[in-house]
C-alpha positions in Angstrom: 0.0 0.0 0.0 2.9 2.3 0.7 3.9 2.3 -3.0 0.4 3.3 -4.1 0.3 6.0 -1.4 3.6 7.4 -2.6 2.4 7.4 -6.2 -0.9 9.1 -5.1 0.9 11.8 -3.2 3.1 12.5 -6.3 -0.1 12.6 -8.5 -1.8 14.9 -6.0 1.1 17.3 -6.0 1.2 17.4 -9.8 -2.6 17.8 -10.0 -2.7 20.7 -7.6 0.5 22.5 -8.5 -0.1 26.1 -9.3 -3.9 25.7 -8.9 -5.5 28.2 -6.6 -9.2 27.6 -7.0 -10.3 26.4 -3.6 -13.3 24.3 -4.6 -11.4 22.7 -7.5 -8.4 21.8 -5.4 -10.5 20.4 -2.6 -12.8 18.5 -5.0 -10.0 16.9 -6.9 -8.1 16.1 -3.7 -11.2 14.4 -2.2 -11.8 12.4 -5.3 -8.2 11.2 -5.5 -8.0 10.3 -1.9 -11.3 8.4 -2.1 -10.2 6.6 -5.3 -6.9 5.5 -3.7 -8.1 4.5 -0.3 -11.7 3.3 -0.9 -12.8 4.7 2.4 -16.5 5.3 3.0 -16.4 9.1 3.2 -13.6 11.5 2.2 -14.0 15.3 2.3 -13.1 18.7 3.6 -14.6 21.1 6.1 -13.4 24.7 5.7 -13.1 27.2 8.5 -15.7 29.9 8.1 -15.7 32.2 11.1 -16.4 30.2 14.2 -17.4 27.0 12.5 -16.4 24.4 9.9 -18.5 24.4 6.8 -18.9 21.4 4.5 -16.6 21.6 1.5 -16.1 19.2 -1.4 -16.5 15.5 -0.5 -16.9 12.0 -1.9 -19.5 9.8 -0.2 -23.0 10.1 1.3 -24.7 13.2 2.6 -22.8 14.9 5.5 -23.2 17.5 8.3 -23.2 21.0 6.9 -21.7 22.9 9.9 -19.5 21.8 12.8 -18.7 24.1 15.8 -15.2 24.8 17.0 -14.1 22.1 19.4 -17.2 19.8 18.6 -17.0 16.3 17.3 -13.8 14.9 15.8 -13.4 17.6 13.2 -14.0 20.5 15.5 -11.6 18.9 18.1 -8.8 18.5 15.4 -9.3 22.1 14.5 -9.2 23.2 18.2 -6.2 21.0 19.1 -4.4 21.7 15.8 -3.5 18.0 15.3 -4.5 14.9 13.5 -7.0 12.8 15.4 -7.4 9.1 14.8 -10.6 7.5 16.3 -10.7 3.7 16.2 -14.4 3.6 17.4 -16.4 6.8 16.8 -19.0 5.6 19.3 -16.4 5.9 22.0 -15.4 9.5 21.1 -17.0 12.0 23.5 -19.3 14.3 21.5 -18.9 12.5 18.2 -21.3 13.9 15.6 -23.0 11.1 13.8 -23.5 12.3 10.2 -23.9 8.6 9.1 -24.6 5.6 11.2 -22.3 3.6 8.8 -19.2 5.5 10.0 -17.2 3.4 12.6 -13.7 4.9 12.6 -12.4 8.2 11.5 -9.2 10.3 10.8 -9.2 14.1 10.8 -6.1 16.0 9.7 -5.9 19.8 9.8 -4.7 21.9 6.9 -2.6 24.9 7.8 -2.1 28.3 6.0 1.3 30.0 5.7 0.8 31.6 9.1 0.1 28.3 10.9 -3.6 28.8 11.3 -6.0 25.9 10.6 -7.9 26.8 7.5 -9.7 23.4 6.9 -9.7 19.8 7.9 -9.5 16.6 5.9 -12.1 14.2 7.3 -12.0 10.5 6.3 -14.5 7.9 7.6 -14.5 4.1 7.4 -17.3 1.6 7.8 -15.0 -0.6 9.9 -13.7 -0.3 13.4 -10.0 0.6 13.9 -9.5 0.6 10.1 -6.6 3.1 9.9 -3.0 1.9 9.9 -0.1 4.1 10.7 0.6 4.1 6.9 -2.9 5.2 6.2 -2.6 8.1 8.7 0.7 9.2 7.3 -0.7 9.2 3.8 -3.7 11.3 4.9 -1.5 13.8 6.8 0.8 14.1 3.8 -2.2 14.6 1.5 -3.6 17.3 3.9 -0.2 19.0 3.9 0.0 19.0 0.0 -3.5 20.4 -0.2 -2.9 23.1 2.4 0.4 24.1 0.8 -1.3 24.5 -2.6 -4.3 26.4 -1.3 -3.0 28.6 1.5 0.3 30.0 0.3 
C-alpha cells in the first residue's frame, strides 16, 4: 500500500501544482483520496468564522456545519492536530452524520501563518481501520492540499 500511497501523493502534488481555485483543489483532492483509499467518506470542512462548513467531498450526505471544538473535526481544529478514532461511538461528543461510520481520521490543513484553514475528514465503515501508513498518507495529503491552497 505504501507504494500506491507514494504514487498518489506525487499525483496529488502534480494535479494541484499552481492551482488556486479552492473548490477545484478540494474537490480533486477528495476524489483522488477516495479513489486511492476506498474509504466510505472523504471530504473537507473549511473554517468559516467560528465553525467548519462542509466543502467538497466524496460519499454520502454529510453534516453542513460543525462548531469549533465539537466532534472529531472540531476537536482536530481546536487542538491543531490529527485525530485518529478507532471507534467513533467511544469518542465523547462524536457527531454522527452517518450511522455507517465506525472509525475516523481528521487531519488539519494549515495556512502559511500556521492557522488551521480546513480539515480533511475520512471515515471508514470498519472499526480501527486506519493503519499508521494510512494516517501518514492522509496527513501528507492534507499538507499538500494546504500548501497548494494557503500560500
